[in-house]
C-alpha positions as CSV (number, residue, x, y, z in Angstrom):
1,M,-108.1,-38.0,45.3
2,E,-107.1,-34.5,44.1
3,Y,-105.1,-31.8,45.9
4,L,-104.7,-28.3,44.5
5,N,-101.4,-27.1,45.8
6,P,-101.9,-24.0,48.1
7,A,-98.1,-23.6,48.3
8,R,-97.5,-22.9,44.6
9,S,-95.0,-20.2,44.1
10,P,-92.6,-19.2,41.3
11,Y,-89.5,-20.9,40.0
12,T,-86.4,-19.4,41.7
13,D,-82.7,-18.9,41.1
14,Q,-82.1,-21.7,43.7
15,D,-84.3,-24.1,41.5
16,H,-82.4,-23.1,38.4
17,E,-79.1,-24.2,40.1
18,L,-80.7,-27.6,40.7
19,I,-82.6,-28.5,37.5
20,G,-83.5,-26.7,34.4
21,V,-82.6,-26.1,30.7
22,E,-78.9,-25.7,31.1
23,H,-78.5,-29.0,33.0
24,A,-80.7,-30.7,30.5
25,R,-78.6,-29.7,27.7
26,Q,-75.3,-30.6,29.3
27,A,-76.7,-34.1,29.8
28,R,-78.1,-34.3,26.3
29,A,-74.8,-33.2,24.8
30,R,-73.3,-36.2,26.6
31,F,-75.9,-38.6,25.4
32,A,-75.5,-37.3,21.8
33,R,-72.1,-39.1,21.7
34,H,-73.7,-42.4,22.6
35,P,-74.3,-44.7,19.5
36,D,-77.8,-45.5,20.6
37,Y,-79.0,-42.0,21.5
38,R,-81.8,-40.4,19.4
39,P,-84.8,-38.4,20.4
40,T,-87.9,-40.5,21.1
41,P,-91.0,-39.8,19.2
42,V,-94.1,-37.7,20.3
43,H,-97.5,-38.9,19.3
44,T,-100.5,-36.6,19.0
45,V,-103.9,-37.7,20.3
46,P,-106.6,-35.2,19.5
47,G,-109.4,-34.6,22.2
48,L,-107.9,-37.0,24.8
49,G,-109.7,-36.2,28.2
50,G,-111.3,-33.2,26.9
51,A,-108.0,-31.4,25.8
52,G,-107.5,-30.0,22.4
53,T,-104.5,-32.3,21.7
54,A,-102.5,-34.5,24.0
55,Y,-98.9,-34.9,23.0
56,V,-97.4,-38.3,24.2
57,K,-93.6,-38.5,24.5
58,D,-93.1,-42.2,23.9
59,E,-90.2,-43.5,25.9
60,S,-90.7,-47.2,25.2
61,G,-87.8,-47.3,22.7
62,R,-85.3,-45.2,24.6
63,M,-81.8,-46.4,23.7
64,G,-82.9,-50.0,23.5
65,L,-83.6,-50.1,27.2
66,G,-87.4,-49.5,27.1
67,S,-88.0,-46.6,29.4
68,F,-87.2,-43.0,30.3
69,K,-85.0,-44.4,33.2
70,A,-82.2,-45.0,30.5
71,L,-81.5,-41.4,30.8
72,G,-81.1,-41.3,34.6
73,G,-79.1,-44.1,36.2
74,A,-76.5,-44.5,33.3
75,Y,-75.9,-40.6,33.3
76,A,-75.2,-40.7,37.1
77,V,-72.9,-43.7,36.7
78,H,-70.9,-42.0,34.0
79,L,-70.4,-39.0,36.0
80,L,-69.5,-41.0,39.1
81,A,-66.9,-42.9,37.1
82,E,-65.4,-39.6,35.9
83,R,-65.2,-38.1,39.3
84,D,-64.1,-41.3,41.3
85,G,-62.4,-43.4,38.7
86,G,-63.1,-47.1,38.1
87,G,-62.9,-49.8,40.7
88,A,-65.6,-50.0,43.2
89,P,-68.8,-51.6,42.1
90,F,-72.0,-49.8,41.6
91,V,-75.1,-50.8,43.6
92,C,-78.7,-50.0,43.5
93,A,-82.2,-51.1,44.4
94,S,-84.8,-51.2,41.6
95,A,-88.3,-52.0,40.5
96,G,-86.9,-52.9,37.2
97,N,-86.1,-49.9,34.9
98,H,-83.7,-47.9,37.1
99,G,-81.5,-51.0,37.6
100,I,-81.4,-51.7,33.8
101,S,-80.1,-48.1,33.3
102,V,-77.4,-48.4,36.1
103,A,-76.3,-51.8,34.7
104,A,-76.0,-50.4,31.3
105,G,-74.0,-47.6,32.4
106,A,-71.8,-49.7,34.5
107,A,-71.1,-52.0,31.6
108,E,-70.2,-49.0,29.4
109,V,-67.6,-47.9,31.9
110,G,-66.4,-51.5,32.7
111,V,-67.3,-51.5,36.3
112,P,-69.1,-54.3,38.1
113,C,-72.8,-53.8,39.2
114,V,-75.1,-55.2,41.7
115,V,-78.9,-54.8,41.7
116,Y,-81.2,-55.6,44.5
117,L,-84.8,-56.4,43.5
118,S,-87.8,-57.3,45.7
119,E,-89.6,-60.6,45.2
120,G,-92.4,-58.8,43.3
121,V,-90.2,-57.5,40.4
122,P,-91.0,-59.6,37.3
123,E,-88.2,-62.1,36.4
124,A,-88.1,-60.4,33.0
125,F,-86.3,-57.5,34.5
126,A,-83.9,-59.9,36.3
127,R,-83.0,-61.6,33.0
128,R,-82.4,-58.2,31.3
129,L,-80.2,-57.1,34.2
130,R,-78.1,-60.4,34.0
131,G,-77.9,-59.9,30.2
132,L,-76.3,-56.5,30.8
133,G,-73.6,-58.2,33.2
134,A,-75.3,-57.2,36.5
135,Q,-75.4,-59.5,39.5
136,V,-79.0,-59.7,40.7
137,R,-79.9,-60.2,44.3
138,R,-83.5,-60.7,45.6
139,A,-84.3,-58.9,48.9
140,G,-87.7,-58.6,50.7
141,H,-91.2,-58.1,49.5
142,D,-91.2,-54.5,48.5
143,Y,-89.0,-51.8,46.9
144,E,-88.1,-50.3,50.4
145,T,-86.7,-53.5,51.6
146,S,-84.6,-53.9,48.6
147,M,-83.3,-50.4,49.0
148,T,-82.4,-51.1,52.5
149,A,-80.4,-54.0,51.4
150,A,-78.6,-52.0,48.7
151,M,-77.7,-49.4,51.1
152,A,-76.4,-51.9,53.7
153,A,-74.3,-53.6,50.8
154,A,-72.8,-50.2,49.8
155,Q,-71.9,-49.4,53.4
156,E,-70.5,-52.8,54.2
157,N,-68.3,-53.3,50.9
158,G,-67.5,-49.8,50.0
159,W,-69.6,-49.9,46.8
160,R,-71.0,-46.7,45.1
161,L,-74.8,-46.4,45.7
162,V,-76.7,-45.1,42.7
163,A,-80.3,-44.3,44.0
164,D,-83.0,-42.3,42.1
165,S,-84.3,-41.1,45.4
166,S,-82.7,-38.5,47.8
167,W,-82.7,-37.9,51.5
168,D,-80.6,-35.9,54.1
169,G,-77.0,-36.4,53.3
170,Y,-77.6,-38.1,50.0
171,T,-78.5,-35.8,47.2
172,A,-75.6,-35.4,44.6
173,V,-76.2,-38.8,42.8
174,P,-80.0,-38.5,42.6
175,L,-79.7,-34.9,41.4
176,D,-77.6,-36.2,38.5
177,V,-80.2,-38.9,37.8
178,M,-83.0,-36.2,37.7
179,R,-80.8,-34.1,35.4
180,G,-80.6,-37.1,33.1
181,Y,-84.4,-37.4,32.8
182,S,-84.6,-33.7,32.0
183,V,-83.1,-34.6,28.4
184,L,-86.5,-35.9,27.4
185,F,-88.1,-32.6,28.0
186,D,-85.4,-30.8,26.2
187,E,-86.3,-33.0,23.2
188,V,-89.9,-32.0,23.5
189,A,-88.8,-28.4,23.3
190,D,-87.2,-28.9,19.9
191,P,-88.9,-26.8,17.2
192,G,-92.1,-28.4,15.7
193,T,-93.4,-30.2,18.7
194,F,-96.0,-27.6,19.7
195,P,-97.3,-25.5,16.7
196,P,-96.8,-21.7,17.6
197,S,-100.4,-20.5,17.3
198,G,-103.1,-19.1,19.5
199,S,-102.9,-20.6,23.0
200,A,-99.8,-22.6,22.0
201,T,-97.5,-19.7,23.1
202,A,-96.4,-18.8,26.6
203,P,-96.5,-15.1,27.2
204,H,-94.6,-15.4,30.3
205,A,-91.9,-17.7,29.1
206,G,-89.0,-18.5,31.5
207,P,-85.4,-17.3,31.2
208,S,-84.6,-19.9,28.5
209,G,-87.7,-20.0,26.6
210,G,-87.8,-16.3,25.2
211,P,-91.0,-14.5,24.2
212,G,-93.5,-16.5,22.2
213,S,-91.7,-19.8,22.4
214,A,-94.2,-22.6,21.8
215,A,-95.2,-24.4,25.0
216,P,-97.7,-27.0,26.3
217,T,-100.5,-25.6,28.4
218,H,-100.5,-28.6,30.7
219,V,-98.0,-31.3,31.8
220,F,-99.4,-34.4,33.4
221,V,-96.4,-36.6,34.8
222,Q,-96.5,-39.8,36.8
223,A,-94.6,-40.2,40.0
224,G,-93.0,-42.9,42.1
225,V,-90.4,-41.1,44.5
226,G,-91.0,-38.0,42.2
227,G,-87.6,-37.7,40.2
228,L,-89.3,-37.6,36.8
229,A,-92.0,-35.2,37.9
230,A,-89.4,-32.8,39.6
231,A,-87.3,-32.9,36.4
232,A,-90.5,-32.0,34.4
233,A,-91.3,-29.2,36.8
234,G,-87.9,-27.7,36.8
235,Y,-87.5,-27.9,33.0
236,V,-90.9,-26.6,32.2
237,R,-90.7,-23.5,34.5
238,D,-87.1,-22.6,33.3
239,R,-88.1,-23.0,29.6
240,W,-91.7,-21.8,29.5
241,G,-92.3,-19.9,32.8
242,E,-95.2,-20.0,35.1
243,Q,-98.2,-20.5,32.7
244,P,-98.1,-24.2,32.0
245,R,-100.0,-26.2,34.7
246,I,-98.0,-29.1,36.1
247,V,-100.0,-32.1,37.4
248,V,-98.4,-35.0,39.4
249,V,-100.1,-38.3,39.1
250,E,-99.7,-41.1,41.6
251,P,-101.2,-44.6,42.3
252,D,-103.9,-44.4,45.0
253,G,-102.0,-47.3,46.7
254,A,-98.8,-45.1,47.2
255,P,-99.7,-41.5,47.4
256,C,-96.3,-40.4,49.0
257,L,-96.1,-37.0,47.2
258,I,-99.6,-35.9,47.6
259,D,-99.6,-36.7,51.3
260,S,-96.3,-35.0,51.8
261,A,-97.6,-31.9,50.1
262,R,-100.5,-31.9,52.4
263,A,-98.2,-32.5,55.4
264,G,-95.7,-29.8,54.3
265,E,-92.8,-32.3,54.7
266,P,-91.7,-35.5,53.2
267,I,-93.4,-38.4,55.0
268,R,-93.7,-42.0,54.6
269,V,-97.2,-43.3,53.8
270,G,-99.0,-46.6,54.1
271,G,-101.3,-47.6,51.2
272,H,-102.3,-50.8,49.6
273,P,-100.9,-53.1,46.9
274,T,-100.9,-51.7,43.4
275,S,-100.2,-53.2,40.0
276,L,-98.4,-50.0,39.1
277,G,-95.1,-51.5,40.4
278,R,-92.6,-48.9,39.1
279,L,-94.7,-46.3,40.8
280,D,-95.3,-48.2,44.0
281,C,-93.1,-46.0,46.4
282,R,-94.1,-45.2,49.9
283,E,-91.6,-42.2,50.7
284,P,-90.8,-39.4,48.2
285,S,-87.3,-38.1,47.2
286,L,-86.4,-35.2,49.4
287,L,-85.3,-33.2,46.3
288,A,-88.3,-34.0,44.4
289,H,-90.6,-33.0,47.2
290,R,-88.9,-29.7,47.8
291,L,-89.3,-28.8,44.1
292,L,-92.8,-30.0,43.5
293,S,-94.2,-28.6,46.8
294,H,-94.0,-25.2,45.2
295,L,-93.8,-25.8,41.4
296,A,-96.6,-28.3,41.0
297,D,-100.1,-27.0,40.5
298,L,-102.2,-30.1,41.2
299,Y,-101.5,-33.6,42.7
300,L,-104.0,-36.4,41.9
301,T,-104.2,-40.2,42.4
302,I,-105.4,-42.9,40.0
303,T,-106.5,-46.6,40.5
304,D,-105.0,-49.5,38.8
305,E,-108.2,-49.7,36.9
306,Q,-108.0,-46.3,35.6
307,A,-104.4,-46.8,34.5
308,A,-105.6,-50.0,32.7
309,A,-108.2,-48.2,30.9
310,A,-105.8,-45.4,29.9
311,T,-103.6,-48.1,28.2
312,R,-106.5,-49.2,26.2
313,V,-107.4,-45.7,25.1
314,L,-103.9,-45.0,24.1
315,A,-103.5,-48.3,22.3
316,A,-106.6,-47.5,20.1
317,A,-104.7,-44.3,19.1
318,G,-101.5,-46.4,18.3
319,V,-99.5,-45.8,21.4
320,A,-98.6,-49.0,23.3
321,L,-97.5,-48.5,26.9
322,S,-97.8,-50.2,30.3
323,G,-100.1,-49.1,33.1
324,C,-97.2,-47.2,34.6
325,G,-96.4,-45.7,31.3
326,A,-99.9,-44.5,30.8
327,A,-100.5,-43.1,34.3
328,G,-100.2,-39.6,33.2
329,A,-102.8,-40.1,30.6
330,A,-105.0,-41.8,33.3
331,G,-104.7,-38.7,35.4
332,L,-105.9,-36.6,32.5
333,L,-108.8,-38.9,32.0
334,A,-109.8,-39.0,35.6
335,L,-109.9,-35.2,36.2
336,T,-113.1,-34.1,38.1
337,P,-114.9,-31.1,36.6
338,A,-113.8,-28.9,39.5
339,A,-110.1,-29.8,39.0
340,R,-110.5,-29.3,35.3
341,D,-111.8,-25.8,36.0
342,A,-109.1,-25.0,38.6
343,I,-106.3,-25.8,36.1
344,R,-108.2,-24.2,33.2
345,L,-108.1,-27.4,31.0
346,D,-110.5,-27.2,28.0
347,A,-110.8,-27.9,24.3
348,S,-108.0,-25.3,23.6
349,S,-105.5,-27.1,25.9
350,R,-102.3,-28.9,24.7
351,V,-101.3,-31.5,27.2
352,L,-97.9,-33.0,27.4
353,L,-97.8,-36.6,28.7
354,V,-94.8,-38.9,29.2
355,G,-95.3,-42.5,28.2
356,T,-92.5,-43.7,30.5
357,E,-92.3,-47.3,29.3
358,G,-93.7,-49.8,26.8
359,P,-95.8,-52.8,27.7
360,V,-93.9,-54.9,30.3
361,E,-93.3,-58.7,29.9
362,P,-95.4,-60.9,32.3
363,K,-93.7,-62.6,35.2
C-alpha cells in the first residue's frame, strides 16, 4: 500500500522549536561525554532498488546496546534525572530496544527501573534488561497491553514513565526521546557522507544547511509509533530544506501512520500479526503524526516477506540487519513504478536508509 501525502507542506518555525538541527546538536554534545559514544558507520550500496547509491546508517553497534534506541530512552532518562532529581524509579513498556535504552540510562544515573514486556517479546531482550539491572515484568499479548500496565504502575506507585510515544497531556518526555534519535542524522550530516557533486547538493537547503550543503535526495525510514521517522523529517527539513523526499515505511500488519494520514488525525488501527515486532504498533505517537502529516512525502507498507528479502539483499552487500532494521530498504525495493515517478527516484538518486538494529537473537 502506498499513499502520496496530499497534505505535504513546508517545515515551519513551530516545527523548528520541536525538532531539528539545534536539538540534535545539543543531544550529541551530551552523548559525546559518554565513554561508549561514537558515530555509527554508513555503508554504501550502489544501485539498490534502482537508486544511484543507497547509504545505510548502521545502528547495530550503537553504544553496545545494538540499536538506534540507545539514543532515545537514555537521553530522556538523563534529562529527567537532572530536572527531577534521583529517587522515583523509571518505568516503561518496550518491544525490546527502548527498554534496553531506558534501563541503561537508569543504571547510569543510579535509579531503579522497571520494564514491562508483552509475552511475545523474545526472552533475549528480557535477559539483557536484567543484565542492566532492570526489573522485568511480563504483561499481556501485545505492546499496547504492556504499555497500559506500565502507565498504571507509574500512576499507582509515583514512578516516572519514559514512553517513546506521545498523546494528549504526555509529550515532554517522548519529545526528548525523539531529540535523542536525531543525533544519528546529525552524524550523517558530517562532512564526507554525501559527496558534493551534481544532484548531491540541495539548492533549497534549510536554515542550518547553507547553500550547496551535500544532501540525500531521498530518506526512507521505518516506523512503529513514528518517533524515529519524525526525528528524521524534522532534521532533514531543517538541515537540507524541502527537496529531499521523505518516505515512511510501516509493516502492513500495523499501518497506524499511513491510516492516520488518510484520516487526517491519529487513529488506532487493526491489522494482523507481523514478525516485525519492534514496528508492530497500532496507534501513532501524537507528536510524530503531527510532524509527519505535513513533512512526509510518501507513506508505504511492506510485508514480512519483503522485509526478510531486504535483509538478504543487504547481507549480500555486507550489512547485517534484522527485518525491522532492513524495513527502510524493503520500502525502497518495494516501490511501484508510479510511486517511483511521483517521488522522482532514479539512477541519479542518493537514498539514506537507517539500519535500526542488527540481527536479533531467537526466542
